[in-house]
PyMOL Python script that loads the backbone (N, CA, C, O; Angstrom):
from pymol import cmd

cmd.read_pdbstr("""\
ATOM      1  N   ILE A   1     183.493  -4.622-153.037  1.00  0.00           N
ATOM      2  CA  ILE A   1     182.878  -5.978-153.071  1.00  0.00           C
ATOM      3  C   ILE A   1     184.335  -6.392-154.072  1.00  0.00           C
ATOM      4  O   ILE A   1     184.639  -5.762-155.085  1.00  0.00           O
ATOM      5  N   THR A   2     185.144  -7.619-153.509  1.00  0.00           N
ATOM      6  CA  THR A   2     185.910  -8.075-154.319  1.00  0.00           C
ATOM      7  C   THR A   2     185.169  -9.162-155.419  1.00  0.00           C
ATOM      8  O   THR A   2     184.021  -9.604-155.402  1.00  0.00           O
ATOM      9  N   SER A   3     186.518  -9.466-156.580  1.00  0.00           N
ATOM     10  CA  SER A   3     185.671 -10.265-157.615  1.00  0.00           C
ATOM     11  C   SER A   3     185.610 -11.552-156.983  1.00  0.00           C
ATOM     12  O   SER A   3     184.876 -12.328-157.594  1.00  0.00           O
ATOM     13  N   ASP A   4     186.253 -12.117-155.753  1.00  0.00           N
ATOM     14  CA  ASP A   4     186.199 -13.367-155.157  1.00  0.00           C
ATOM     15  C   ASP A   4     184.809 -13.441-154.413  1.00  0.00           C
ATOM     16  O   ASP A   4     184.145 -14.475-154.337  1.00  0.00           O
ATOM     17  N   MET A   5     184.464 -12.279-153.896  1.00  0.00           N
ATOM     18  CA  MET A   5     183.323 -12.127-153.058  1.00  0.00           C
ATOM     19  C   MET A   5     181.850 -12.261-153.991  1.00  0.00           C
ATOM     20  O   MET A   5     180.813 -12.793-153.593  1.00  0.00           O
ATOM     21  N   PHE A   6     182.070 -11.644-155.295  1.00  0.00           N
ATOM     22  CA  PHE A   6     181.290 -11.702-156.220  1.00  0.00           C
ATOM     23  C   PHE A   6     180.678 -12.756-156.657  1.00  0.00           C
ATOM     24  O   PHE A   6     179.477 -13.013-156.745  1.00  0.00           O
ATOM     25  N   ARG A   7     181.839 -13.490-156.990  1.00  0.00           N
ATOM     26  CA  ARG A   7     181.923 -15.072-157.461  1.00  0.00           C
ATOM     27  C   ARG A   7     181.413 -16.003-156.530  1.00  0.00           C
ATOM     28  O   ARG A   7     180.526 -16.793-156.854  1.00  0.00           O
ATOM     29  N   LEU A   8     181.912 -15.970-155.383  1.00  0.00           N
ATOM     30  CA  LEU A   8     181.477 -17.090-154.291  1.00  0.00           C
ATOM     31  C   LEU A   8     179.923 -16.732-153.934  1.00  0.00           C
ATOM     32  O   LEU A   8     179.169 -17.663-153.650  1.00  0.00           O
ATOM     33  N   ASN A   9     179.427 -15.355-153.946  1.00  0.00           N
ATOM     34  CA  ASN A   9     177.902 -15.232-153.803  1.00  0.00           C
ATOM     35  C   ASN A   9     177.164 -15.899-154.886  1.00  0.00           C
ATOM     36  O   ASN A   9     176.219 -16.664-154.695  1.00  0.00           O
ATOM     37  N   THR A  10     177.614 -15.592-155.962  1.00  0.00           N
ATOM     38  CA  THR A  10     176.916 -16.425-157.321  1.00  0.00           C
ATOM     39  C   THR A  10     176.918 -17.742-156.992  1.00  0.00           C
ATOM     40  O   THR A  10     175.879 -18.373-156.797  1.00  0.00           O
ATOM     41  N   MET A  11     178.169 -18.271-156.903  1.00  0.00           N
ATOM     42  CA  MET A  11     177.917 -19.806-156.761  1.00  0.00           C
ATOM     43  C   MET A  11     177.319 -20.298-155.542  1.00  0.00           C
ATOM     44  O   MET A  11     176.815 -21.421-155.508  1.00  0.00           O
ATOM     45  N   PHE A  12     177.342 -19.526-154.531  1.00  0.00           N
ATOM     46  CA  PHE A  12     176.361 -20.025-153.174  1.00  0.00           C
ATOM     47  C   PHE A  12     174.947 -19.872-153.520  1.00  0.00           C
ATOM     48  O   PHE A  12     174.180 -20.792-153.239  1.00  0.00           O
ATOM     49  N   TRP A  13     174.422 -18.596-154.219  1.00  0.00           N
ATOM     50  CA  TRP A  13     172.937 -18.896-154.628  1.00  0.00           C
ATOM     51  C   TRP A  13     172.465 -19.990-155.682  1.00  0.00           C
ATOM     52  O   TRP A  13     171.315 -20.428-155.688  1.00  0.00           O
ATOM     53  N   GLN A  14     173.438 -20.386-156.560  1.00  0.00           N
ATOM     54  CA  GLN A  14     173.103 -21.146-157.674  1.00  0.00           C
ATOM     55  C   GLN A  14     172.947 -22.600-156.868  1.00  0.00           C
ATOM     56  O   GLN A  14     172.007 -23.362-157.095  1.00  0.00           O
ATOM     57  N   GLU A  15     173.759 -22.815-156.117  1.00  0.00           N
ATOM     58  CA  GLU A  15     173.652 -24.005-154.938  1.00  0.00           C
ATOM     59  C   GLU A  15     172.392 -24.210-154.249  1.00  0.00           C
ATOM     60  O   GLU A  15     171.750 -25.259-154.194  1.00  0.00           O
ATOM     61  N   GLN A  16     172.088 -22.990-153.684  1.00  0.00           N
ATOM     62  CA  GLN A  16     170.913 -22.920-152.722  1.00  0.00           C
ATOM     63  C   GLN A  16     169.516 -23.113-153.668  1.00  0.00           C
ATOM     64  O   GLN A  16     168.526 -23.722-153.263  1.00  0.00           O
ATOM     65  N   VAL A  17     169.598 -22.623-154.702  1.00  0.00           N
ATOM     66  CA  VAL A  17     168.350 -22.527-155.657  1.00  0.00           C
ATOM     67  C   VAL A  17     168.056 -23.927-156.320  1.00  0.00           C
ATOM     68  O   VAL A  17     166.946 -24.173-156.794  1.00  0.00           O
ATOM     69  N   ALA A  18     169.262 -24.981-156.338  1.00  0.00           N
ATOM     70  CA  ALA A  18     169.167 -26.164-156.611  1.00  0.00           C
ATOM     71  C   ALA A  18     168.834 -26.946-155.633  1.00  0.00           C
ATOM     72  O   ALA A  18     168.155 -27.914-155.975  1.00  0.00           O
ATOM     73  N   GLN A  19     169.093 -26.850-154.487  1.00  0.00           N
ATOM     74  CA  GLN A  19     168.672 -27.332-153.304  1.00  0.00           C
ATOM     75  C   GLN A  19     167.311 -27.126-152.935  1.00  0.00           C
ATOM     76  O   GLN A  19     166.595 -28.068-152.595  1.00  0.00           O
ATOM     77  N   TYR A  20     166.817 -25.658-152.997  1.00  0.00           N
ATOM     78  CA  TYR A  20     165.594 -25.500-152.692  1.00  0.00           C
ATOM     79  C   TYR A  20     164.461 -26.097-153.989  1.00  0.00           C
ATOM     80  O   TYR A  20     163.255 -26.097-153.743  1.00  0.00           O
ATOM     81  N   GLU A  21     164.953 -26.562-155.279  1.00  0.00           N
ATOM     82  CA  GLU A  21     164.050 -26.963-156.250  1.00  0.00           C
ATOM     83  C   GLU A  21     164.029 -28.512-155.916  1.00  0.00           C
ATOM     84  O   GLU A  21     162.978 -29.143-156.026  1.00  0.00           O
ATOM     85  N   GLN A  22     165.324 -29.175-155.466  1.00  0.00           N
ATOM     86  CA  GLN A  22     165.154 -30.572-155.584  1.00  0.00           C
ATOM     87  C   GLN A  22     164.497 -30.883-153.862  1.00  0.00           C
ATOM     88  O   GLN A  22     163.717 -31.832-153.782  1.00  0.00           O
ATOM     89  N   LEU A  23     164.771 -30.207-152.718  1.00  0.00           N
ATOM     90  CA  LEU A  23     164.415 -30.714-151.615  1.00  0.00           C
ATOM     91  C   LEU A  23     163.049 -30.126-151.294  1.00  0.00           C
ATOM     92  O   LEU A  23     162.259 -30.741-150.577  1.00  0.00           O
ATOM     93  N   MET A  24     162.775 -28.969-151.806  1.00  0.00           N
ATOM     94  CA  MET A  24     161.198 -28.376-151.563  1.00  0.00           C
ATOM     95  C   MET A  24     160.228 -28.854-152.479  1.00  0.00           C
ATOM     96  O   MET A  24     159.022 -28.654-152.341  1.00  0.00           O
ATOM     97  N   GLY A  25     160.777 -29.527-153.478  1.00  0.00           N
ATOM     98  CA  GLY A  25     159.952 -29.706-154.805  1.00  0.00           C
ATOM     99  C   GLY A  25     159.282 -28.415-155.400  1.00  0.00           C
ATOM    100  O   GLY A  25     158.147 -28.471-155.872  1.00  0.00           O
ATOM    101  N   ILE A  26     159.993 -27.280-155.368  1.00  0.00           N
ATOM    102  CA  ILE A  26     159.414 -26.170-155.881  1.00  0.00           C
ATOM    103  C   ILE A  26     158.971 -26.212-157.242  1.00  0.00           C
ATOM    104  O   ILE A  26     159.747 -26.813-157.984  1.00  0.00           O
ATOM    105  N   ASN A  27     157.870 -25.710-157.818  1.00  0.00           N
ATOM    106  CA  ASN A  27     157.826 -25.566-159.381  1.00  0.00           C
ATOM    107  C   ASN A  27     158.292 -24.217-159.793  1.00  0.00           C
ATOM    108  O   ASN A  27     157.592 -23.368-159.242  1.00  0.00           O
ATOM    109  N   PHE A  28     159.045 -23.788-160.418  1.00  0.00           N
ATOM    110  CA  PHE A  28     159.266 -22.526-160.449  1.00  0.00           C
ATOM    111  C   PHE A  28     158.419 -22.008-161.778  1.00  0.00           C
ATOM    112  O   PHE A  28     158.624 -20.920-162.316  1.00  0.00           O
ATOM    113  N   THR A  29     157.485 -22.922-162.189  1.00  0.00           N
ATOM    114  CA  THR A  29     156.727 -22.136-163.146  1.00  0.00           C
ATOM    115  C   THR A  29     155.118 -21.749-162.637  1.00  0.00           C
ATOM    116  O   THR A  29     154.160 -21.427-163.340  1.00  0.00           O
ATOM    117  N   GLU A  30     155.190 -21.884-161.363  1.00  0.00           N
ATOM    118  CA  GLU A  30     154.157 -21.548-160.653  1.00  0.00           C
ATOM    119  C   GLU A  30     154.351 -20.117-159.877  1.00  0.00           C
ATOM    120  O   GLU A  30     153.488 -19.541-159.215  1.00  0.00           O
ATOM    121  N   ILE A  31     155.619 -19.711-160.107  1.00  0.00           N
ATOM    122  CA  ILE A  31     156.118 -18.359-159.218  1.00  0.00           C
ATOM    123  C   ILE A  31     156.288 -17.394-160.335  1.00  0.00           C
ATOM    124  O   ILE A  31     156.986 -17.597-161.329  1.00  0.00           O
ATOM    125  N   ARG A  32     155.551 -16.268-160.075  1.00  0.00           N
ATOM    126  CA  ARG A  32     156.069 -14.994-161.137  1.00  0.00           C
ATOM    127  C   ARG A  32     156.877 -14.071-160.644  1.00  0.00           C
ATOM    128  O   ARG A  32     157.838 -13.756-161.347  1.00  0.00           O
ATOM    129  N   ASN A  33     156.708 -13.443-159.398  1.00  0.00           N
ATOM    130  CA  ASN A  33     157.529 -12.553-158.847  1.00  0.00           C
ATOM    131  C   ASN A  33     158.180 -12.864-157.670  1.00  0.00           C
ATOM    132  O   ASN A  33     157.639 -13.740-156.997  1.00  0.00           O
ATOM    133  N   VAL A  34     159.373 -12.296-157.172  1.00  0.00           N
ATOM    134  CA  VAL A  34     160.362 -12.853-156.140  1.00  0.00           C
ATOM    135  C   VAL A  34     160.955 -11.771-155.694  1.00  0.00           C
ATOM    136  O   VAL A  34     161.714 -11.190-156.469  1.00  0.00           O
ATOM    137  N   MET A  35     160.729 -11.181-154.185  1.00  0.00           N
ATOM    138  CA  MET A  35     161.471 -10.218-154.064  1.00  0.00           C
ATOM    139  C   MET A  35     162.569 -10.566-153.013  1.00  0.00           C
ATOM    140  O   MET A  35     162.274 -11.258-152.039  1.00  0.00           O
ATOM    141  N   ASP A  36     163.905 -10.066-153.215  1.00  0.00           N
ATOM    142  CA  ASP A  36     164.944 -10.444-152.691  1.00  0.00           C
ATOM    143  C   ASP A  36     165.450  -9.015-151.686  1.00  0.00           C
ATOM    144  O   ASP A  36     166.040  -7.991-152.031  1.00  0.00           O
ATOM    145  N   MET A  37     164.993  -9.406-150.478  1.00  0.00           N
ATOM    146  CA  MET A  37     164.875  -8.365-149.551  1.00  0.00           C
ATOM    147  C   MET A  37     166.323  -7.916-148.877  1.00  0.00           C
ATOM    148  O   MET A  37     166.455  -7.077-147.986  1.00  0.00           O
ATOM    149  N   ASN A  38     167.323  -8.640-149.486  1.00  0.00           N
ATOM    150  CA  ASN A  38     168.505  -8.425-148.623  1.00  0.00           C
ATOM    151  C   ASN A  38     169.536  -8.928-150.057  1.00  0.00           C
ATOM    152  O   ASN A  38     170.369  -9.816-149.875  1.00  0.00           O
ATOM    153  N   ALA A  39     169.425  -8.445-151.093  1.00  0.00           N
ATOM    154  CA  ALA A  39     170.206  -8.931-152.255  1.00  0.00           C
ATOM    155  C   ALA A  39     171.585  -8.873-152.505  1.00  0.00           C
ATOM    156  O   ALA A  39     172.139  -9.584-153.343  1.00  0.00           O
ATOM    157  N   TYR A  40     172.191  -7.993-151.756  1.00  0.00           N
ATOM    158  CA  TYR A  40     173.655  -8.089-151.663  1.00  0.00           C
ATOM    159  C   TYR A  40     174.129  -7.557-153.037  1.00  0.00           C
ATOM    160  O   TYR A  40     174.098  -6.387-153.419  1.00  0.00           O
ATOM    161  N   CYS A  41     174.637  -8.805-153.799  1.00  0.00           N
ATOM    162  CA  CYS A  41     174.967  -8.394-155.271  1.00  0.00           C
ATOM    163  C   CYS A  41     174.343  -8.896-156.226  1.00  0.00           C
ATOM    164  O   CYS A  41     174.768  -9.001-157.376  1.00  0.00           O
ATOM    165  N   GLY A  42     173.071  -9.313-155.734  1.00  0.00           N
ATOM    166  CA  GLY A  42     172.144 -10.018-156.967  1.00  0.00           C
ATOM    167  C   GLY A  42     172.564 -11.689-157.253  1.00  0.00           C
ATOM    168  O   GLY A  42     172.341 -12.149-158.373  1.00  0.00           O
ATOM    169  N   GLY A  43     172.951 -12.238-156.578  1.00  0.00           N
ATOM    170  CA  GLY A  43     173.377 -13.624-156.713  1.00  0.00           C
ATOM    171  C   GLY A  43     172.216 -14.348-156.785  1.00  0.00           C
ATOM    172  O   GLY A  43     172.242 -15.176-157.696  1.00  0.00           O
ATOM    173  N   PHE A  44     171.009 -14.319-156.017  1.00  0.00           N
ATOM    174  CA  PHE A  44     169.999 -14.873-156.110  1.00  0.00           C
ATOM    175  C   PHE A  44     169.130 -14.744-157.168  1.00  0.00           C
ATOM    176  O   PHE A  44     168.402 -15.644-157.586  1.00  0.00           O
ATOM    177  N   ALA A  45     169.215 -13.466-157.663  1.00  0.00           N
ATOM    178  CA  ALA A  45     168.601 -13.238-158.793  1.00  0.00           C
ATOM    179  C   ALA A  45     169.053 -14.036-160.218  1.00  0.00           C
ATOM    180  O   ALA A  45     168.286 -14.640-160.967  1.00  0.00           O
ATOM    181  N   VAL A  46     170.360 -13.886-160.361  1.00  0.00           N
ATOM    182  CA  VAL A  46     171.105 -14.504-161.144  1.00  0.00           C
ATOM    183  C   VAL A  46     170.871 -15.962-161.316  1.00  0.00           C
ATOM    184  O   VAL A  46     170.790 -16.555-162.392  1.00  0.00           O
ATOM    185  N   ALA A  47     170.786 -16.393-160.295  1.00  0.00           N
ATOM    186  CA  ALA A  47     170.604 -18.111-159.855  1.00  0.00           C
ATOM    187  C   ALA A  47     169.052 -18.318-160.424  1.00  0.00           C
ATOM    188  O   ALA A  47     168.677 -19.452-160.721  1.00  0.00           O
ATOM    189  N   LEU A  48     168.349 -17.404-160.535  1.00  0.00           N
ATOM    190  CA  LEU A  48     166.760 -17.558-161.149  1.00  0.00           C
ATOM    191  C   LEU A  48     166.688 -17.199-162.298  1.00  0.00           C
ATOM    192  O   LEU A  48     165.595 -17.209-162.866  1.00  0.00           O
ATOM    193  N   SER A  49     167.849 -16.782-162.947  1.00  0.00           N
ATOM    194  CA  SER A  49     167.730 -15.978-164.439  1.00  0.00           C
ATOM    195  C   SER A  49     167.386 -16.574-165.500  1.00  0.00           C
ATOM    196  O   SER A  49     167.165 -15.917-166.517  1.00  0.00           O
ATOM    197  N   LYS A  50     167.258 -18.062-165.481  1.00  0.00           N
ATOM    198  CA  LYS A  50     166.815 -19.061-166.510  1.00  0.00           C
ATOM    199  C   LYS A  50     165.160 -19.623-166.064  1.00  0.00           C
ATOM    200  O   LYS A  50     164.554 -20.418-166.782  1.00  0.00           O
ATOM    201  N   ARG A  51     164.753 -19.231-165.164  1.00  0.00           N
ATOM    202  CA  ARG A  51     163.513 -19.421-165.079  1.00  0.00           C
ATOM    203  C   ARG A  51     162.475 -18.525-165.406  1.00  0.00           C
ATOM    204  O   ARG A  51     162.783 -17.382-165.743  1.00  0.00           O
ATOM    205  N   PRO A  52     161.486 -18.810-165.366  1.00  0.00           N
ATOM    206  CA  PRO A  52     160.413 -17.730-166.282  1.00  0.00           C
ATOM    207  C   PRO A  52     159.723 -16.708-165.128  1.00  0.00           C
ATOM    208  O   PRO A  52     158.542 -16.402-165.287  1.00  0.00           O
ATOM    209  N   LEU A  53     160.432 -16.206-164.018  1.00  0.00           N
ATOM    210  CA  LEU A  53     159.771 -14.985-163.258  1.00  0.00           C
ATOM    211  C   LEU A  53     160.676 -13.846-163.151  1.00  0.00           C
ATOM    212  O   LEU A  53     161.647 -13.744-163.899  1.00  0.00           O
ATOM    213  N   TRP A  54     160.406 -13.007-162.275  1.00  0.00           N
ATOM    214  CA  TRP A  54     161.059 -11.780-162.260  1.00  0.00           C
ATOM    215  C   TRP A  54     161.403 -11.401-160.792  1.00  0.00           C
ATOM    216  O   TRP A  54     160.584 -11.654-159.909  1.00  0.00           O
ATOM    217  N   VAL A  55     162.670 -10.762-160.483  1.00  0.00           N
ATOM    218  CA  VAL A  55     163.134 -10.869-159.251  1.00  0.00           C
ATOM    219  C   VAL A  55     163.403  -9.201-159.045  1.00  0.00           C
ATOM    220  O   VAL A  55     163.785  -8.514-159.993  1.00  0.00           O
ATOM    221  N   MET A  56     163.200  -8.730-157.920  1.00  0.00           N
ATOM    222  CA  MET A  56     163.103  -7.449-157.369  1.00  0.00           C
ATOM    223  C   MET A  56     164.193  -7.446-156.428  1.00  0.00           C
ATOM    224  O   MET A  56     163.917  -7.952-155.341  1.00  0.00           O
ATOM    225  N   ASN A  57     165.553  -6.930-156.594  1.00  0.00           N
ATOM    226  CA  ASN A  57     166.394  -6.966-155.597  1.00  0.00           C
ATOM    227  C   ASN A  57     166.327  -5.552-154.823  1.00  0.00           C
ATOM    228  O   ASN A  57     166.177  -4.460-155.371  1.00  0.00           O
ATOM    229  N   VAL A  58     166.457  -5.769-153.542  1.00  0.00           N
ATOM    230  CA  VAL A  58     166.513  -4.939-152.474  1.00  0.00           C
ATOM    231  C   VAL A  58     167.568  -4.908-151.493  1.00  0.00           C
ATOM    232  O   VAL A  58     167.920  -5.959-150.957  1.00  0.00           O
ATOM    233  N   VAL A  59     168.227  -3.561-151.141  1.00  0.00           N
ATOM    234  CA  VAL A  59     169.588  -3.640-150.723  1.00  0.00           C
ATOM    235  C   VAL A  59     168.831  -2.730-149.578  1.00  0.00           C
ATOM    236  O   VAL A  59     168.184  -1.729-149.886  1.00  0.00           O
ATOM    237  N   PRO A  60     168.974  -3.159-148.315  1.00  0.00           N
ATOM    238  CA  PRO A  60     168.570  -2.505-146.975  1.00  0.00           C
ATOM    239  C   PRO A  60     169.785  -1.106-146.932  1.00  0.00           C
ATOM    240  O   PRO A  60     170.981  -1.043-147.220  1.00  0.00           O
ATOM    241  N   ALA A  61     168.843  -0.161-146.453  1.00  0.00           N
ATOM    242  CA  ALA A  61     169.716   1.107-145.974  1.00  0.00           C
ATOM    243  C   ALA A  61     170.851   0.689-145.075  1.00  0.00           C
ATOM    244  O   ALA A  61     171.969   1.171-145.257  1.00  0.00           O
ATOM    245  N   SER A  62     170.633  -0.141-144.162  1.00  0.00           N
ATOM    246  CA  SER A  62     171.395  -0.307-143.072  1.00  0.00           C
ATOM    247  C   SER A  62     172.772  -1.292-143.515  1.00  0.00           C
ATOM    248  O   SER A  62     173.694  -1.569-142.748  1.00  0.00           O
ATOM    249  N   MET A  63     172.647  -1.736-144.950  1.00  0.00           N
ATOM    250  CA  MET A  63     173.764  -2.516-145.310  1.00  0.00           C
ATOM    251  C   MET A  63     174.603  -1.355-146.317  1.00  0.00           C
ATOM    252  O   MET A  63     174.177  -0.214-146.495  1.00  0.00           O
ATOM    253  N   ASN A  64     175.850  -1.887-146.915  1.00  0.00           N
ATOM    254  CA  ASN A  64     176.612  -1.455-147.978  1.00  0.00           C
ATOM    255  C   ASN A  64     175.512  -1.250-149.044  1.00  0.00           C
ATOM    256  O   ASN A  64     174.591  -2.051-149.207  1.00  0.00           O
ATOM    257  N   ASN A  65     175.661  -0.240-149.679  1.00  0.00           N
ATOM    258  CA  ASN A  65     175.090  -0.057-151.016  1.00  0.00           C
ATOM    259  C   ASN A  65     175.923  -0.860-152.196  1.00  0.00           C
ATOM    260  O   ASN A  65     176.986  -0.481-152.688  1.00  0.00           O
ATOM    261  N   THR A  66     175.309  -1.863-152.480  1.00  0.00           N
ATOM    262  CA  THR A  66     175.728  -2.628-153.480  1.00  0.00           C
ATOM    263  C   THR A  66     174.723  -2.334-154.718  1.00  0.00           C
ATOM    264  O   THR A  66     174.639  -3.285-155.495  1.00  0.00           O
ATOM    265  N   LEU A  67     174.004  -1.283-155.023  1.00  0.00           N
ATOM    266  CA  LEU A  67     173.222  -1.406-156.123  1.00  0.00           C
ATOM    267  C   LEU A  67     174.098  -1.165-157.368  1.00  0.00           C
ATOM    268  O   LEU A  67     173.454  -1.414-158.387  1.00  0.00           O
ATOM    269  N   ALA A  68     175.177  -0.819-157.579  1.00  0.00           N
ATOM    270  CA  ALA A  68     176.172  -0.711-158.494  1.00  0.00           C
ATOM    271  C   ALA A  68     176.351  -2.088-158.993  1.00  0.00           C
ATOM    272  O   ALA A  68     176.288  -2.320-160.200  1.00  0.00           O
ATOM    273  N   ALA A  69     176.594  -3.101-158.035  1.00  0.00           N
ATOM    274  CA  ALA A  69     177.035  -4.359-158.623  1.00  0.00           C
ATOM    275  C   ALA A  69     175.544  -5.005-159.153  1.00  0.00           C
ATOM    276  O   ALA A  69     175.573  -5.686-160.178  1.00  0.00           O
ATOM    277  N   ILE A  70     174.430  -4.822-158.556  1.00  0.00           N
ATOM    278  CA  ILE A  70     173.120  -5.297-158.860  1.00  0.00           C
ATOM    279  C   ILE A  70     172.752  -4.683-160.566  1.00  0.00           C
ATOM    280  O   ILE A  70     172.193  -5.270-161.493  1.00  0.00           O
ATOM    281  N   TYR A  71     173.238  -3.499-160.503  1.00  0.00           N
ATOM    282  CA  TYR A  71     172.997  -2.900-162.101  1.00  0.00           C
ATOM    283  C   TYR A  71     173.998  -3.396-163.201  1.00  0.00           C
ATOM    284  O   TYR A  71     173.740  -3.624-164.383  1.00  0.00           O
ATOM    285  N   ASP A  72     175.290  -3.520-162.500  1.00  0.00           N
ATOM    286  CA  ASP A  72     176.089  -3.999-163.697  1.00  0.00           C
ATOM    287  C   ASP A  72     175.875  -5.226-164.076  1.00  0.00           C
ATOM    288  O   ASP A  72     176.389  -5.671-165.102  1.00  0.00           O
ATOM    289  N   ARG A  73     175.188  -5.843-163.395  1.00  0.00           N
ATOM    290  CA  ARG A  73     174.547  -7.504-163.867  1.00  0.00           C
ATOM    291  C   ARG A  73     173.173  -7.264-164.783  1.00  0.00           C
ATOM    292  O   ARG A  73     172.508  -8.168-165.289  1.00  0.00           O
ATOM    293  N   GLY A  74     172.975  -6.217-164.851  1.00  0.00           N
ATOM    294  CA  GLY A  74     171.865  -6.067-165.871  1.00  0.00           C
ATOM    295  C   GLY A  74     170.312  -6.378-165.018  1.00  0.00           C
ATOM    296  O   GLY A  74     169.308  -6.889-165.513  1.00  0.00           O
ATOM    297  N   LEU A  75     170.457  -5.993-163.901  1.00  0.00           N
ATOM    298  CA  LEU A  75     169.333  -6.457-162.758  1.00  0.00           C
ATOM    299  C   LEU A  75     168.545  -5.082-162.646  1.00  0.00           C
ATOM    300  O   LEU A  75     168.827  -4.088-163.316  1.00  0.00           O
ATOM    301  N   ILE A  76     167.579  -5.149-161.764  1.00  0.00           N
ATOM    302  CA  ILE A  76     166.894  -4.309-161.425  1.00  0.00           C
ATOM    303  C   ILE A  76     167.062  -4.419-159.658  1.00  0.00           C
ATOM    304  O   ILE A  76     167.312  -5.424-158.993  1.00  0.00           O
ATOM    305  N   GLY A  77     166.835  -3.064-159.213  1.00  0.00           N
ATOM    306  CA  GLY A  77     166.764  -3.127-157.651  1.00  0.00           C
ATOM    307  C   GLY A  77     166.621  -1.686-157.151  1.00  0.00           C
ATOM    308  O   GLY A  77     166.729  -0.657-157.818  1.00  0.00           O
ATOM    309  N   SER A  78     166.357  -1.817-155.839  1.00  0.00           N
ATOM    310  CA  SER A  78     166.228  -0.384-155.037  1.00  0.00           C
ATOM    311  C   SER A  78     166.911  -0.611-153.728  1.00  0.00           C
ATOM    312  O   SER A  78     167.348  -1.636-153.205  1.00  0.00           O
ATOM    313  N   PHE A  79     166.878   0.665-153.342  1.00  0.00           N
ATOM    314  CA  PHE A  79     167.509   0.963-151.890  1.00  0.00           C
ATOM    315  C   PHE A  79     166.216   1.116-150.915  1.00  0.00           C
ATOM    316  O   PHE A  79     165.259   1.841-151.189  1.00  0.00           O
ATOM    317  N   HIS A  80     166.334   0.270-149.649  1.00  0.00           N
ATOM    318  CA  HIS A  80     165.070   0.618-148.704  1.00  0.00           C
ATOM    319  C   HIS A  80     165.274   0.653-147.351  1.00  0.00           C
ATOM    320  O   HIS A  80     166.065  -0.207-146.962  1.00  0.00           O
ATOM    321  N   ASP A  81     164.826   1.357-146.522  1.00  0.00           N
ATOM    322  CA  ASP A  81     165.055   1.690-145.358  1.00  0.00           C
ATOM    323  C   ASP A  81     163.849   0.987-144.481  1.00  0.00           C
ATOM    324  O   ASP A  81     163.804   1.139-143.260  1.00  0.00           O
TER     325      ASP A  81
END
""", "prot")
cmd.dss("prot")
cmd.show_as("cartoon", "prot")
cmd.util.cbc("prot")
cmd.orient("prot")
């Protein structure tokens, strides 16, 4: 993973979460647990990090193992087949 890919993934998910919140009227205080089944490098979890919820990052076995990037961000995750 290059630093540009890492940064772009983070920006992408920050924009997506803002859109979800605005367009779908999501009340994040009603959500406690989220599972990202294709976590890549954890950008979705980072975008949700200021909200009162817990995110489990899952990296599919069929994809590149990016758990190191997830762990480097201080997040949790697992590898799943």
